[in-house]
TORLUMKE-283892 format. One record per atom (N, C-alpha, C): atom name; residue in one letter; z, y, x. Coordinates in nm, 2 decimals. Each point is the difference from the previous one (the first is absolute). Example, Ala and Ser with C-alpha at 12.3 -4.5 7.8 and 13.67 -1.06 7.14 Angstrom:
BEGIN
atom,rest,w,v,u
N,A,0.78,-0.57,1.32
CA,A,0.00,0.12,-0.09
C,A,0.00,0.12,0.09
N,S,-0.07,0.11,-0.04
CA,S,0.00,0.11,0.09
C,S,0.08,0.11,-0.08
//
This chain:
BEGIN
atom,rest,w,v,u
N,M,-3.49,2.94,6.65
CA,M,0.07,0.09,-0.08
C,M,-0.04,-0.03,-0.15
N,A,-0.12,-0.02,0.00
CA,A,-0.06,0.02,-0.13
C,A,0.03,-0.12,-0.06
N,N,0.03,-0.10,0.04
CA,N,0.05,-0.13,-0.06
C,N,0.14,0.01,-0.05
N,L,0.06,0.05,0.03
CA,L,0.19,0.04,-0.04
C,L,-0.05,0.10,-0.11
N,K,-0.09,0.10,-0.03
CA,K,-0.02,0.09,-0.13
C,K,-0.03,-0.09,-0.11
N,K,-0.09,-0.10,0.04
CA,K,-0.07,-0.10,-0.15
C,K,0.09,-0.08,-0.01
N,A,0.10,-0.05,0.08
CA,A,0.14,-0.08,-0.03
C,A,0.08,0.05,-0.07
N,S,0.04,0.13,0.03
CA,S,0.07,0.08,-0.07
C,S,-0.03,0.05,-0.18
N,L,-0.11,0.02,0.01
CA,L,-0.07,0.00,-0.12
C,L,-0.02,-0.08,-0.11
N,K,0.04,-0.11,0.05
CA,K,-0.03,-0.11,-0.09
C,K,0.14,-0.03,-0.08
N,K,0.01,-0.02,-0.14
CA,K,0.10,0.01,-0.07
C,K,0.04,-0.18,0.00
N,K,0.15,0.02,-0.02
CA,K,0.04,-0.15,0.03
C,K,0.01,-0.06,-0.12
N,I,-0.03,-0.12,-0.07
CA,I,-0.03,-0.07,-0.12
C,I,0.14,-0.06,-0.01
N,V,0.08,0.04,-0.09
CA,V,0.12,-0.06,-0.04
C,V,-0.01,-0.10,-0.11
N,K,0.01,-0.12,0.00
CA,K,-0.02,-0.10,-0.09
C,K,0.13,0.02,-0.09
N,K,0.02,-0.02,-0.15
CA,K,0.11,0.03,-0.09
C,K,0.02,-0.13,-0.01
N,P,0.14,-0.07,-0.03
CA,P,0.03,-0.15,-0.04
C,P,-0.03,0.02,-0.14
N,V,-0.07,-0.14,-0.02
CA,V,-0.03,-0.03,-0.15
C,V,0.13,-0.03,-0.07
N,K,-0.01,0.03,-0.08
CA,K,0.10,-0.03,-0.14
C,K,-0.01,-0.13,-0.05
N,A,0.08,-0.11,-0.01
CA,A,0.00,-0.13,-0.04
C,A,0.00,-0.01,-0.15
N,V,-0.10,-0.02,-0.07
CA,V,0.01,-0.01,-0.17
C,V,0.10,-0.11,-0.02
N,R,0.08,0.01,-0.11
CA,R,0.11,-0.08,-0.05
C,R,-0.12,-0.12,-0.10
N,K,0.03,-0.09,-0.01
CA,K,-0.07,-0.09,-0.12
C,K,0.14,-0.08,-0.09
N,P,-0.07,0.04,-0.11
CA,P,0.12,-0.02,-0.07
C,P,0.06,-0.16,0.00
N,K,0.12,-0.01,-0.01
CA,K,0.14,-0.13,0.02
C,K,-0.08,-0.12,-0.11
N,T,-0.04,0.06,-0.08
CA,T,-0.04,-0.13,-0.13
C,T,-0.15,0.02,-0.05
N,P,-0.10,-0.09,-0.03
CA,P,-0.10,0.02,-0.03
C,P,0.01,0.05,-0.17
N,A,-0.11,0.07,-0.01
CA,A,0.00,0.07,-0.16
C,A,-0.04,-0.12,-0.07
N,P,0.09,-0.05,-0.14
CA,P,0.02,-0.08,-0.06
C,P,-0.18,0.00,-0.09
N,K,-0.03,-0.10,-0.01
CA,K,-0.16,-0.06,-0.08
C,K,0.04,0.08,-0.17
N,L,-0.13,0.03,-0.02
CA,L,0.01,0.03,-0.14
C,L,-0.04,-0.11,-0.09
N,L,0.06,-0.02,-0.10
CA,L,-0.02,-0.12,-0.06
C,L,-0.10,0.05,-0.13
N,K,-0.09,-0.09,0.00
CA,K,-0.12,0.03,-0.12
C,K,0.04,0.00,-0.13
N,N,0.12,-0.10,-0.03
CA,N,0.05,-0.02,-0.16
C,N,0.15,0.09,0.02
N,K,-0.01,0.12,-0.08
CA,K,0.09,0.11,-0.01
C,K,0.14,-0.05,-0.11
N,K,-0.07,-0.14,-0.06
CA,K,0.13,-0.05,-0.08
C,K,0.10,-0.08,0.07
N,A,-0.07,-0.05,0.08
CA,A,0.07,-0.11,0.11
C,A,0.09,0.07,0.10
N,A,0.00,0.14,0.02
CA,A,0.02,0.09,0.11
C,A,0.15,0.04,-0.08
N,K,0.00,0.04,-0.17
CA,K,0.08,0.03,-0.03
C,K,0.12,-0.12,-0.03
N,A,-0.05,-0.10,-0.08
CA,A,0.09,-0.14,0.02
C,A,0.08,0.00,0.13
N,S,-0.03,-0.01,0.09
CA,S,0.03,-0.03,0.14
C,S,0.14,0.13,0.06
N,S,-0.06,0.12,-0.07
CA,S,0.08,0.11,0.05
C,S,0.18,-0.03,-0.03
N,P,0.11,0.04,0.05
CA,P,0.10,0.01,-0.05
C,P,0.05,0.11,-0.11
N,K,-0.09,0.06,-0.04
CA,K,-0.02,0.10,-0.08
C,K,-0.03,-0.06,-0.18
N,A,-0.05,-0.14,0.02
CA,A,-0.06,-0.03,-0.16
C,A,0.13,-0.08,-0.05
N,K,0.15,-0.02,0.09
CA,K,0.10,-0.04,-0.05
C,K,0.05,0.08,-0.09
N,K,0.01,0.14,0.08
CA,K,0.10,0.10,-0.09
C,K,-0.09,0.07,-0.13
N,E,-0.14,-0.01,0.00
CA,E,-0.07,0.02,-0.10
C,E,0.03,-0.09,-0.12
N,T,0.04,-0.14,0.02
CA,T,0.02,-0.09,-0.12
C,T,0.14,0.02,-0.07
N,S,0.10,0.04,0.10
CA,S,0.14,0.02,-0.03
C,S,0.01,0.14,-0.04
N,I,0.12,0.01,-0.12
CA,I,0.01,0.12,-0.06
C,I,0.13,0.07,0.02
N,I,0.01,0.11,0.05
CA,I,0.13,0.08,0.04
C,I,0.09,0.01,-0.16
N,I,0.10,-0.08,-0.02
CA,I,0.09,0.03,-0.09
C,I,0.10,0.09,0.01
N,G,0.03,0.03,0.14
CA,G,0.09,0.07,-0.01
C,G,0.07,0.08,0.14
N,K,0.10,0.06,0.01
CA,K,0.00,0.04,0.15
C,K,0.20,0.01,0.00
N,I,0.05,-0.02,0.12
CA,I,0.11,-0.04,0.05
C,I,0.08,0.15,-0.04
N,V,0.10,0.03,-0.07
CA,V,0.05,0.12,0.02
C,V,0.18,-0.01,0.08
N,H,0.02,-0.11,-0.01
CA,H,0.13,0.00,0.07
C,H,0.04,-0.19,0.05
N,Y,0.09,0.00,0.08
CA,Y,0.06,-0.17,0.04
C,Y,0.13,0.04,0.01
N,F,0.04,-0.12,-0.06
CA,F,0.18,-0.02,0.02
C,F,0.00,-0.13,0.07
N,P,0.04,0.03,0.17
CA,P,0.01,-0.10,0.07
C,P,0.10,-0.15,-0.05
N,R,0.10,0.05,-0.05
CA,R,0.11,-0.11,0.00
C,R,-0.01,-0.10,-0.12
N,V,-0.12,0.08,-0.10
CA,V,-0.01,-0.12,-0.10
C,V,-0.14,-0.05,0.01
N,K,-0.08,0.04,0.11
CA,K,-0.14,0.00,0.01
C,K,-0.09,0.05,-0.12
N,A,0.01,0.09,-0.06
CA,A,-0.08,0.03,-0.10
C,A,-0.07,0.14,0.04
N,G,-0.10,0.00,-0.04
CA,G,-0.09,0.14,-0.02
C,G,-0.03,0.06,-0.12
N,V,-0.01,0.16,-0.03
CA,V,-0.03,0.06,-0.11
C,V,-0.15,0.02,0.02
N,V,-0.06,-0.03,-0.14
CA,V,-0.14,0.03,0.04
C,V,-0.02,0.06,-0.14
N,K,-0.13,0.10,0.04
CA,K,-0.04,0.10,-0.11
C,K,-0.13,-0.04,-0.04
N,L,-0.02,-0.09,-0.12
CA,L,-0.10,-0.06,-0.03
C,L,-0.14,0.07,-0.07
N,K,-0.10,-0.01,0.05
CA,K,-0.14,0.05,-0.06
C,K,-0.05,-0.10,-0.07
N,H,0.02,-0.15,-0.05
CA,H,-0.05,-0.10,-0.06
C,H,0.10,-0.07,-0.05
N,P,-0.01,-0.09,-0.13
CA,P,0.12,-0.10,-0.02
C,P,-0.01,-0.11,0.07
N,I,0.14,-0.04,0.02
CA,I,0.04,-0.11,0.08
C,I,0.08,-0.07,-0.06
N,T,0.01,-0.19,0.02
CA,T,0.07,-0.06,-0.05
C,T,0.06,-0.11,0.09
N,V,0.11,-0.04,-0.04
CA,V,0.08,-0.13,0.09
C,V,-0.11,-0.09,0.06
N,G,-0.02,-0.07,0.07
CA,G,-0.06,-0.12,0.07
C,G,-0.14,0.07,0.04
N,D,-0.05,0.15,-0.03
CA,D,-0.11,0.01,0.10
C,D,0.00,0.04,0.15
N,T,-0.12,-0.04,0.07
CA,T,0.02,-0.03,0.13
C,T,0.00,0.13,0.04
N,V,0.05,0.11,0.08
CA,V,-0.07,0.11,0.07
C,V,0.03,0.01,0.15
N,R,-0.08,0.09,0.00
CA,R,-0.01,0.01,0.19
C,R,0.08,0.16,0.05
N,I,0.10,0.02,0.06
CA,I,0.03,0.11,0.01
C,I,-0.05,0.02,0.19
N,K,-0.04,0.14,-0.02
CA,K,-0.09,0.05,0.15
C,K,0.05,0.10,0.01
N,G,0.02,0.05,0.14
CA,G,0.06,0.12,0.04
C,G,-0.01,0.02,0.14
N,H,0.03,0.10,0.06
CA,H,-0.04,0.03,0.17
C,H,0.06,-0.12,0.05
N,T,0.13,-0.06,-0.02
CA,T,0.06,-0.10,0.07
C,T,0.03,-0.12,-0.08
N,T,-0.05,0.00,-0.13
CA,T,0.03,-0.11,-0.10
C,T,-0.12,-0.04,-0.06
N,D,0.02,-0.16,0.05
CA,D,-0.15,-0.07,-0.09
C,D,0.06,-0.11,-0.03
N,F,0.01,-0.04,-0.16
CA,F,0.04,-0.16,0.02
C,F,-0.05,-0.01,-0.17
N,T,0.03,-0.14,-0.04
CA,T,-0.05,-0.01,-0.15
C,T,0.08,-0.09,-0.02
N,Y,0.05,0.02,-0.13
CA,Y,0.10,-0.09,-0.08
C,Y,-0.03,0.00,-0.19
N,A,0.10,-0.10,-0.05
CA,A,-0.01,-0.02,-0.14
C,A,0.08,0.09,-0.06
N,I,0.01,0.11,-0.09
CA,I,0.10,0.04,-0.04
C,I,0.11,-0.08,-0.08
N,S,0.14,0.00,0.04
CA,S,0.07,-0.07,-0.11
C,S,0.12,0.08,-0.03
N,S,0.01,0.11,-0.01
CA,S,0.08,0.12,-0.06
C,S,-0.04,0.09,-0.04
N,I,-0.02,0.07,-0.10
CA,I,0.00,0.16,-0.03
C,I,0.08,0.03,-0.12
N,Q,0.08,0.11,0.08
CA,Q,0.12,0.11,-0.09
C,Q,-0.03,0.13,-0.01
N,I,0.05,0.04,-0.12
CA,I,0.00,0.14,-0.01
C,I,0.17,0.01,-0.06
N,D,0.06,0.13,0.08
CA,D,0.16,-0.01,-0.03
C,D,0.08,-0.13,0.02
N,R,-0.02,-0.10,0.05
CA,R,0.08,-0.11,0.03
C,R,-0.07,-0.10,-0.08
N,A,-0.09,0.02,-0.12
CA,A,-0.01,-0.08,-0.11
C,A,-0.13,-0.05,0.05
N,P,0.00,-0.15,-0.03
CA,P,-0.11,-0.08,0.09
C,P,-0.10,0.03,-0.15
N,L,-0.16,-0.03,0.06
CA,L,-0.09,0.03,-0.09
C,L,-0.12,-0.12,0.06
N,Q,-0.06,-0.01,-0.10
CA,Q,-0.11,-0.12,0.01
C,Q,-0.16,0.11,0.05
N,K,0.03,0.08,-0.06
CA,K,-0.16,0.09,0.02
C,K,0.03,0.15,0.01
N,A,-0.04,0.07,0.11
CA,A,-0.02,0.15,-0.01
C,A,-0.10,0.07,-0.02
N,K,0.01,0.13,-0.08
CA,K,-0.10,0.07,-0.03
C,K,-0.05,0.10,0.11
N,K,-0.15,0.05,0.00
CA,K,-0.01,0.10,0.06
C,K,0.07,0.13,0.00
N,G,0.03,0.07,0.10
CA,G,0.09,0.12,0.05
C,G,0.14,-0.01,-0.05
N,Q,0.06,-0.15,0.04
CA,Q,0.12,-0.02,0.00
C,Q,0.03,-0.01,0.16
N,E,0.13,0.05,0.02
CA,E,0.08,-0.04,0.10
C,E,0.12,-0.13,0.03
N,I,-0.08,-0.08,0.03
CA,I,0.10,-0.14,0.04
C,I,0.03,-0.05,0.08
N,G,0.11,-0.10,0.00
CA,G,0.01,-0.06,0.13
C,G,-0.01,-0.14,0.03
N,L,-0.05,-0.03,0.12
CA,L,-0.08,-0.17,0.01
C,L,0.08,-0.04,0.13
N,L,0.06,-0.11,-0.02
CA,L,0.06,-0.07,0.10
C,L,-0.12,-0.03,0.09
N,V,0.02,0.02,0.14
CA,V,-0.11,-0.01,0.08
C,V,0.05,-0.09,0.10
N,T,-0.09,-0.08,0.11
CA,T,0.03,-0.11,0.09
C,T,0.01,0.06,0.10
N,S,-0.06,0.11,0.04
CA,S,0.03,0.06,0.16
C,S,0.03,0.17,-0.04
N,R,0.03,0.07,0.13
CA,R,-0.01,0.12,-0.04
C,R,-0.08,0.07,-0.01
N,V,0.00,0.11,-0.13
CA,V,-0.12,0.11,0.00
C,V,0.02,0.14,0.04
N,R,-0.09,0.07,-0.04
CA,R,0.02,0.12,0.06
C,R,-0.06,0.11,-0.10
N,R,0.04,0.14,-0.02
CA,R,-0.02,0.10,-0.07
C,R,-0.14,0.00,0.04
N,G,-0.13,0.00,-0.09
CA,G,-0.11,0.04,-0.03
C,G,-0.08,-0.12,0.04
N,D,0.07,-0.12,0.01
CA,D,-0.11,-0.13,0.02
C,D,-0.04,-0.03,-0.15
N,K,-0.14,-0.04,0.01
CA,K,-0.05,0.00,-0.12
C,K,-0.02,-0.14,-0.06
N,I,0.03,-0.07,-0.13
CA,I,0.00,-0.09,-0.05
C,I,-0.13,-0.05,-0.11
N,Y,-0.07,-0.13,0.07
CA,Y,-0.14,0.00,-0.03
C,Y,0.06,-0.16,-0.09
N,K,-0.09,-0.03,-0.10
CA,K,0.01,-0.11,-0.09
C,K,-0.11,-0.07,0.04
N,L,0.01,-0.14,0.01
CA,L,-0.09,-0.10,0.09
C,L,-0.06,-0.07,-0.14
//
């Protein structure tokens, strides 16, 4: 009977399950010693060199023209990039108009009509390349 009391007094040892540690899916990028090389290879480097010249205010789908509020002057023949949430294309400006009158140059602050090659949306930004 003494053996039974000793056996019942012993606590049962319960092992807890070990949680698996997740490993990162991709290894951490290696740091470059030359910071200038890192900036040149980044996609942000292109945005820094181009200038925002305006913003699309309206689009006329039948004539494929966009109304632009200008922050910087622009001329016919300039190469621009229009970028937005779903829009991203580059083209050379072929026509600028104000109240159906063609212009060669447009000044800062004017709202102009631009003939575009693809659909643009309100809020798209225009960069001069």
